[in-house]
C-alpha positions in Angstrom: 274.4 63.2 7.7 271.9 65.1 10.1 269.1 67.1 9.3 270.8 70.2 9.5 272.8 69.5 6.8 270.0 69.1 4.5 268.8 72.4 5.2 272.0 73.6 4.9 272.2 72.2 1.5 268.6 73.4 0.5 269.6 76.9 1.0 272.9 76.6 -1.0 270.8 75.1 -3.7 268.0 78.1 -3.3 270.8 80.6 -3.8 272.5 79.2 -6.3 269.1 78.6 -8.8 267.9 82.1 -7.6 271.2 83.4 -8.6 271.7 81.9 -12.2 267.7 82.7 -12.8 269.1 86.3 -12.2 272.2 86.0 -14.2 270.1 84.4 -16.9 267.7 87.3 -17.3 270.7 89.8 -16.9 272.7 88.2 -19.9 269.4 88.0 -21.9 268.4 91.4 -21.3 271.6 92.4 -22.5 271.5 91.0 -25.4 268.5 91.8 -26.3 269.4 95.5 -25.7 272.3 95.0 -27.9 270.4 93.8 -30.6 268.2 96.1 -30.6 270.4 98.8 -30.6 272.4 97.6 -33.4 268.8 97.0 -35.5 268.1 100.7 -35.2 271.5 101.6 -36.0 271.2 99.7 -39.5 267.2 100.6 -40.2 266.7 104.0 -38.2 262.9 104.0 -39.4 261.9 101.1 -38.0 263.2 102.3 -34.8 259.6 102.4 -32.2 258.5 99.0 -33.7 261.9 97.9 -32.6 261.8 99.5 -29.3 258.5 98.6 -28.6 259.3 94.7 -29.5 262.3 95.1 -27.2 260.5 96.7 -24.1 257.6 93.6 -24.4 260.7 90.8 -24.7 262.8 92.4 -21.6 259.9 92.1 -19.5 258.6 88.8 -20.3 262.5 87.6 -19.1 261.8 90.2 -16.1 258.9 88.3 -15.5 260.5 84.9 -15.5 263.4 85.9 -14.0 260.6 87.4 -11.0 259.5 83.5 -10.8 262.2 81.9 -10.6 263.2 84.1 -7.6 259.6 83.7 -6.3 260.4 79.6 -6.6 263.5 79.6 -4.9 262.5 81.9 -1.4 259.6 79.2 -1.4 262.2 77.0 -1.1 264.4 78.5 1.4 260.8 79.3 3.5 260.1 75.2 3.2 263.4 74.5 4.4 263.1 77.0 7.5 260.4 74.8 8.8 260.0 70.9 7.3 257.4 69.2 7.8 257.5 65.9 9.7 257.1 62.7 8.3 253.7 60.5 8.8 256.5 57.8 10.5 257.8 60.6 13.1 254.6 61.9 13.7 253.3 58.5 14.7 256.5 57.0 16.5 255.3 56.6 20.2 256.9 58.8 22.5 259.6 57.2 25.3 260.5 58.1 28.9 264.1 58.5 27.9 262.7 61.0 25.0 260.9 63.0 27.7 263.6 63.9 30.1 
């Protein structure tokens, strides 16, 4: 396999990782919202406390999803500009490589 195949696999992995993180965040926030509405329906006088806790939990989940998205983007940027290894950098240039 050549280097371009590994770079392409890296792009696919970063895309899948970002997608899974965002789907997980969406499911988590949906579960929080459903549970909060059920709690408010059962005990309306605790609505403001439940709403406050729901917003804090949703913000933490969104922060985690944003962090995962940034990590995936950093991985994509690293795949687009791979660094050479010490062996490749130290290899002497021959006449056939310069033509």
